[in-house]
N, C-alpha and C positions, 0 to 999 in steps of 0.2 A: 246295679251289678245284677247278672243273671247267672244262675247256677243250674247246670244240666246234669241229671242223673241219668247215667246210661243203665237201662234194665232190659232184661228179657232177651239179651242175645244168645244166651246158652241155657235155655229153660230146663227146670227139672220137673218131673212129673212121673206119673204111672205109665202113661201111653208112650211107648217108643216112637209112635207116629208123629206125636207133637212135642217131644222133648229129647234132648241129646243126652240128659243126665238122669238118674233115678231120683227118688225122692229125697235122698241124703246128699245129692250133689256129685256123685260118682259117675264119670261118664260111662256109657253103656259100651261103647266101641273100645275105649282104651282103658282097661281096669287099672286102677291105681292113680289116675289122674281126676283130681277133684275140682269142682267149681265152688268157690265159698265167697262170692261177692254179689253184687245186685244183678249181674247178668243172669244168675240162676233162678231169679224170681220169674214165676210164671206170667204175672201180669203187673202193670203198673201199680206201685204202691201208694201213690198220691203224694202229697207235700212232705218235704222233709224225711226221707226214708232211712236217714243214718243209723237210727237205733234199730231198725228192723234188719237192716243189713249186717250190722254187727253181731246181732242174735244169730242171724243165719251163718254168719262165718264161724261164730263159736259153736254152734250145733254141728256144722260140718266138721269142725276140727275134732269135736268129741267123736264123731263116727269115724274119722280117719284113724285116730288112736286106737279105737275099740276093734276096728277090723283090719288093722295093719297085719299084713301077711309077710312071711319071710320073702326076702327078695334074693332067691338063690341066683347066684352068678351075675346079678345086675352090677356089681361093684368089681368084676373082674374074675378073681379066683373063686373059691366055693364060700364066699362070704354070705352069711346070713344075718341080714340086719333088718330091724323094724323101723317103723317111722320115728318113735322116739330115739333110737340110737342114732339114726341119720341126722335128726334135728341137733342132737348133742354134738355130733361130729362138726356140723356146720358152726355152731356157735363157738367151739373150741377153736376151730381153724380161723374164724373171723377175729377171735379175741387175740390169737397168737400174731395175726397179721397186724393189728393195730398196735400191738406192744413192741414189734419190730419194724420201724418206719422203712428200713432198708429193703426187707423182704416184701413188704407191702408195695413199695415203689417198684420193685422188680416184676411182681405180679400184674401190677397196673400197666406197666410199660409193655409187658408180653401181650396183654389184652388190647392195647391201643395199637401196637404194630401188627397184630393179626387177630381180629375179632374172634376168630374160630377158637383162640386159646381160652375163650370164656367157657366153652363146653368143658375143656380139660380141666380148668380150675374148679368148675362146679362139681365134676366127678371126683377130683381129689378132695375137695372139702367134704363131700358126702361120705367118702370111704374113710376120712380121717388120715389121709396120707400127707397133707401140707406141712404140718410141724415136723414130722419124721424126716421128710425130704430135705427141710432146711437144716435140721441138726446133722445130717449125713452129707451135706453139701450139694444135694442135687437141686436143680432149680428148674422152673419152668415146666413142670410135667415130665421130668425123666432126662432133661438135658444136663449132663455133668458140667461142672464149672470149668472154664478155660484155664489154663494154668498162669496166666497173667491177670485173672480176675481176683482181685483181693478186696476183702470186706473192710 
């Protein structure tokens, strides 16, 4: 059995000429986008890089949290959310979907019929709107239920 470890495709470093991310893994050209896997390694690590990659991912996550900036307007209105808030919203939304198989099936069907709905679902999960939409009878990112649509 052969195992390949893809490394160095999104290098981090001090020099913008040779790296796409800073030394903490944040992209230089797109602030707020982070690289936290083996692709951020500047050179090959040798055999069995798993523990090093895990440490890099944890270090990157720590810097993401400590440098989280308000995301004014990112979530539509004048919402101000930080990375921990967004993560909590996603966890709550995913847990809510798992607890209600009917709504989970509806979301999955919406994504399977139109893959672009994944972006809408992601944005709704980040903003924490998924559960409130289900409680209010709104489905698939703002489409009200049909009159013959019965739970």
